N, C-alpha and C positions, 0 to 999 in steps of 0.2 A: 669037705664040698663040694654037692653034686651040680653037675653042671648046666641041668634044668633048673634050679634054683638061683644058679649062681651065672645066667650067661652070658658068653661073651661073645662082641661081634665087633666086625672087622669098621676100621671107618679111615678114610682116606688119608689120615694122618697115623693111625695106630689104633691096636685094641683097645677098648675100651669092655670092663667088666659091670650087669646090672644085678638086679635083686628083684625074685618073683614077691609079686607083694599081691595082696586081698581088699579089693576096693570096700569100703565103705557098705557099697550096694551089695556086695556080694558077688563079684566079679573076679576072677585072675587075671592080674596082666604082669606083663616083663615093665621094670620102671629101671629108668638109666637117667640121672640124672647130674650137672657138673659135666658135662663136656665142654672140653675147651672148642670155642670154633676162630679165636685168633691167639696171637699172645699177647698176657696181660696188660692194658694201657697204665702201666705205675713208671714212675721214675722217668728216663727221658721221653719215655712215649705219653708218658699225658697229653690228653686234649688233641692227639695228634693222627693222624690215619690209621686203622688197625694196620697190623701186620700179621702175614698166616702163618698159626704153630708151627714150631719147630716137629720133626716127626718123633713120635716116639716105637718101642718094640714091646715091651711087657706091658698086658693090659693094665690100666688105668682103676680106679678105683671110681665105679661112679654111683652109688649105690644111695650116694644122702645128696640133697642141694648144695647148691653154694652160696653163697653172700647176698645179699640185696647190694647194690648202689649207695655212696653215702647220701643220708638224707635226714631230715628229720622227720622221727615218727610221733606223729602223734597218739595213735593209742599208747608209746611206753615214755613217750616225753622225754624223749630226749634223741642224738645223731646216735644210726647204727649206720653199719654197712665199710664198707673195702669198695679200692680202686681196684682189686685183683678179683671182679665177679662177670667178666663175660662168659656166659657159660649157657648151652644148651641141656634142655629136659625132653628126653620119650621115653612116650609112655606108648604100649603095645602089646596087644593079646598075644599077636603071634610070629617070630620071625619069618617064618617059611608060609606063609598063607598058600591055598592053591592058586589063588589069582592076587597079586597086588592092591592093598587096602587105600581107600582115598584117602589122606592127607590133613589134618587141620593143623592150621598154623596160628598161633595164638600169641596178640602184641598188647602187653599189658597198660594199662592207664596210670595217671597219678601225675597229670596237670607238666609233664617233659621235667619234675623235677623231682618227685619221690615214685614208689612203688616197685614191686620184683615181680618178677617170676613164679616165686615160691608158692609153695603147695598150703603154706596155711591161708594163702588166699584163693588159689589157684588147683585146686586138688584137682583130678580128674576124674575120681567119681564116680561121675554121674555119664560125661559124654563117653568112657571109655567102655559103657552099657552096648553100646555096638560095634560094627564093624568098622573102627576107624583108629588112624593111627594120630597121637595126638601130642605135638609137639610146643616147646613154650622156651623162650629164651631172655636174658637181660642183656640193657643195651643201657650207652652211657648217658644220666640225668643229669639235668642242673649244667652249672660251666661248664663239669666235664666233659656231657654230653653234647651242648648247645653254646660255648663261648662263639664269639663271631670278632673277627678284627679286618679292619679296608683293606689294610694293605698287603699287596699280596707278598711281598717279602717277607711278612710273618707267618704268610704259609697255614693260616687258621679261619679259613671263609667261613664257616660256620655248617651247624646240620651235621655233624659226626655224629650226632647220634640215631639218626637217621641213615645216615652209610653202616653203621655195627648194625642197624638190622636187614640192612640189604645184603651185610655178608651169611647171617645170619639166615635168609630166605635162602643163598648161596647153595652154601654148606649143607640147607634141605635137599636141594633140589642132586645135589653130592652126594649125598652118604643114604637118603633113606631107606633107598631099597632094600639095606641092609637090615633093616629094621622090616620089614615086611610092607613098606607104604610106595605107594605109584608116585615116582618124581614129576610125573605128565598127570598127577589128575587133586592138586592143592588147594586149599580154601584158604586164604588168609583173613583173619576175623585179630577185631578187636573193640575195644571200649571206651570212648572217654578219649583221651589225648593217643591212647592205642587206635581208637578209630579214625581218630585222622590221621594217624601214620598210616593205618590201611589204607587210606583216601592217598597220601603225599605218595605212596605206590602205583595207586590205580594211575597218578599223573606223571609221573617221575621216569623220562623214558628210563631212567639207569636200573628199574624194575621189570622193565617191560618183559612179559612175554616170563619172568620168574615163577605167576601162580595163575592160574587158570578160572577162579571163582573169586569173590570178596565178601565180608560180610561185615558191613560198617556200622559201629553200633555207639550213637550218642556223641558224636566227634567228626568231623567232616576238615576237608582245606577252607570249606565257606564259612565256618566258626568265627566270629569275629577275635579269636584267639589262638589263629590255626599260625598266626605270622606275631612274633613278638614287634609291634609299629616303635620302637625304639629303637636306638645304634649309640655305642657307646659304652653300653653296659661290660663289658668287659674291662675298658680302662675305670667304670665306676668303680669293681671287682677292688681292681690292683690299690687304686686312692683308699678306699674302704679296710685294706691289707695291708696300709703303710709306704703304696707309693706317692716319691712326693709330684709328681706331677711333669719329669724332664724326661726325655728321650723320646718320647711316643709311646707306639704301640707295641714296637720291642724292648723297651724297658718295662713296661706294665707287664708284658709276659712273663718277662724275667721275674716279678716279684710272684708272679700268679703259678711260676712252676716251682718256686723256693716255697710258695706257702703248706702252712699241712690242710690237707683233706677236710677235717673237723672244719677251722675256721674258715673255707672255702664256702663250707658246706651253712654254716652259723650267718655268715656275713651275704650269700648270695639271699637269702631271704629277709633282707629288712632292705634292699636295695632301692627297692621301688617308692619312688615319692607323693606325698597328698594328691597331685596334682592329677599323677598318673594313678592312683588307684580310684580318685574319684571319675574317672575316666573307665574305669572296669577293666582294666591292664590287670588279666591276673598272675601274669608270672615275670619274671625279668632276661631268663633263660628257655629258650625254647625255639620254634625253626622261625627262619630267617628268608629272608631271600639275598643271596649272596650276592655280594659286592662285588666280584668277579668271574668270568666260567672257564674252566679247564675241564679236564677231563671226566676231572670226576665228580662236578657243582648237581647235585640232587636239584636243588630249588631254586632255577633260573632267570624267574618272572613271575610277575601275580600270578596267584593260582587260580583265580579263575578264567586266568589267560592259557595255563594250564589245562584245565579243565574242559575247555575247548575244541582243543587236540589232541585230549589224551588219547594213548593205545587201547585203556579199560574201556571207551566208550561201547569196543565191540565183546566185552566179556557180561556175565551176566551175574546180578548182586542182590544181595537183600539190604534193603539198608534203612532206621528206624531210633526210635529212643523212645523215655520212658515218660508218663502223662506227668509226673510234678520233677522234670529235672531244677527246677531252678529253687526246691527246698535245701539244697548244696550251700544256698546262699547264706539260710536261717541262722549261721553262728554267727556271718559274721555280723547281724543284726542285731541278732543277740549282747553279742560284745560291746558292739558299739551301735546302741539305737539311735543315734544321732543320724546317723546314716538317713534315717527316713525322715528324718526335720529337714535336713538338708537338701532335698528331690529340687525344690522350688518347679520349676515349670518343664524339667524332665529334660533340659539340653544337654546333660552328661552321658544321658539313656541313648540321643541322638548316635545311629551307628560310625563309630569315626572313621572308616573310609568314602565316605560320602564327602569326605574333606571339606564339611561346613564350619566356618569360626563360631566356635560356642554364642559371640554376641547378635551373629547375626536373622536378619529377620526370618529367611527359612527355616536356620536352624531353632529358633524358637518355637516356631508354626510351628514346626515336626515334634518336637518336646510338649506342645501343648495339645497337638494330637495324642500323643500315649497318653498323656495324665487322662484326657478326655476317657480313651478305649479303656483303658485299666482301674480308675477312679470315677468313674461321671461326677456327679456334681461332690463328693466327697474328698476332705483331704487325707494324702497317705499319714500317716502314722505307724508307730511299734504293734500299738492294736490292729489298726488295718490292713495289716501287710501281703493279705493274701494278692491283693491287685498286683505288687511289685515282685512276688516271689512269683507269680502267672508269668509279668512280664519279663523277667529275668529265663522262663524255661523257653521261652519264644526268642531273646535275645541272646542267649548264649547258647540254645543248642539248637531248637526246632527251625527257626529261620534257615540258618544254613544248612541243615537236610533237606528243607525245602528244593533251595536256590541249587543243592546237587543232583534233585530228582530232576528236576528242569532242565537242568545243563545236562544231564542226559536224554530223555526224550526229546529237547530240543534239535538233540544231532540226527533223529530217526536213523541210527545202526541196526535196530530190527536185535540189539541185546537185553532182555530182559532185567526190568528193576520193579522189584516185588519189598512194596515198604509196610514194614511193621508197628507197632505203637505197645508200650507195656505199660498195664495199667493194675498190675497184681496191687492189692494191699493187705497184708498178713500181719496180725498182731506182733508176734514172733521171728517172720522171718524174712521181713525187709532189712536186711543187716544195718546196710549205709544208715539208712534213716535211723533206725532205732539207735547206733552207737556214733554216730559223726552226727547227724542234725540234731534229734530231741525224740525219745522214746515217747513220749506223749501225743506226739503227732500226729494224723496219718495221711494217706499218701503213699505216693510211688517214685519216691526221689532219684535222680542221679546214681545210678552203678547200684539199683535195690536188684539189678533181671541178674546181675552175676550170681547173686545168691541162687539161683533155681536153674546155673550152668555148672558152676564148678561145685566141688565138698570144700567147705571155708572153717577156720576154728572157732566161728563163733557158735555152730550147735551140731547136734547129729542132722540126718536123715529124715527128712518130715516122716509122721508115720504115715501109711500106706493108702490111710483112709481117710487122710488130710486132701484139702486142695495145694495146699502147697507143693504137695506131693504129683500131684497130678498135672500142679504147672510145670516144675522141674520135669518132670517126662515131655511133658510136651514141647516145653523150649528143644529139650536134648534133640527129641523126633523132627523136629521144624528145621533144626538147626543143621543135624547129621545128615536127614534127606535130602538137602540142599546140599549137601557138601559132598552126594552120597550118587543125585541123579541130577543136578540143578534145576530138581524141581523139588519146594518144599513141602509138596503137598501128599498124603497118603496115610497109609496107615492109620491110628486113631483119629488123627485130625482131622481129616477126609479130604473133600478136594474144591475147598472153596477160595482159597489165596489166588487171586489173580494178577498176574505184572500190571501196571503201568501202563494206559496206552502211550501211543506216538505223538501225543500231541499235547501241549503246552497246556494244563485249565486244570481243573478242580480232577482228584483223582480219591479212590479210596484206600480202605488199609487191612490188613487183620490187628484186631484188636483183643488183645490177650488181655483176660483181668479174671477176675476169684469164680467169673461162670463158668470161664469156656475160652471159645475163640469167635468172633464173630467178623464178617466178613464188612464193612461201613465206609462212607463217606467219613475222613478225618473229620477228627473234631475241632481238631485245630486250623480248617480253612478259612475262615472269616479273621482267624487272627493272624495268619499267611499273608491273607492280601492285605492288609490294614500296612505291613512289615514293606510290602513289596511296594505297597504306592510311594513308598519314599525312594524310592527306585525307578533312575528310567530300564527300557530294554536292556541297555547294552551292559551297564552296569549289575543286572539282576540275575542273568547267567550265560 
């Protein structure tokens, strides 16, 4: 076994052995997977803050990836995973380059309830074509990562999954130089719940200064799903697992500590009530405003307030989303077409955070405005679902991204905010739409952009003469240019993409579609103005 094919790298806890691989794009790289960044959160450590690993002396075999966290897999139609899943993956072309390379640190999505950093979805084959070090990792998901109890005595205020991420980012700062990476040149990027997580690190003082740039994709702290609005889900989960309701949160925790991981995973997906689902609450466990503050608090207050004083208002970012994010809701209405018949006057689609009573005159007025804007004089129905899917694109994704852009330019700190919009529609390569929405519809669904940044198991690298291949190379170039120089322009992309100006108002985006890239007025501008009009200036940004 030659040392060039199985290189050993020393980390601060001990040596790890990787393996040389050839990417599907033909590039040779060194692959290190399943590197521990903490003690496994198992047995008495379940739900608790992470502890640092015990050091080791013999090289650990880090040639194959570890398991995901416990979750229900839609693809396999069963529960998969392990509680011992908190590991880091590093992909690098050289351990000792002539100068340390920029690091791209990826946070996976999955609604805080699913997903993992595995190469089945996030293969390094595309990004590793460029001179960057790519890092990904797992964090705790579902109740394991986001259980929150009010009582200080119980010691589980919530957001363990985000605190896991913070520890992984610190591991990168302390160890990445040994893999050829520059710890002072880290771009944090993520999509969906991963994009929202990136934004939380941008606004939480716990992550201040741990990275130098950020890419926020299809998810941010100002999306309506970034904070779970219902408290008490820990006790509800304990009751679903047999707790008799006596003895307070401490007794509920005892039940959860003893329950099997499979049972927790099964029950957590069934917790939301009809009313919560009607209000478009998407998951039972996710980030919360923590009930009390201590030295480890990650989210001490409302994210909007955190955005206003965020340390990251002084760093450059890319931020954007996909043109048809709302296709993500298609499955829900296919399985339950009555959703479309029960929209009424759209009062349940008015933002919850406005704090309006559903039966109030203002809520109904806003609801009717939404209905008229997206449906005109027609009535919503399953056949006529496009208006609803467009509305959900805006409600769940674009309006939060838009408010985040405003919150940054309103600070006038001089940091650059580059906005992109991904609208590539491929019959074969928009894998999320094809496998999770409907292979017979068209458009650019939530997560369709990932197929052009990461190699996945769904298909080989697109043929070199296709627009899909050109799109992949464009996305890789834009993102790695930004990670390398802070400027996404250059190379084949040209020099068209300008950051948003320093005043709040209409702005332009880089539109990425089947024909290439164009720098245009944001096509959703009029829709964003409609949603803006429901908020006062103080509520908006």
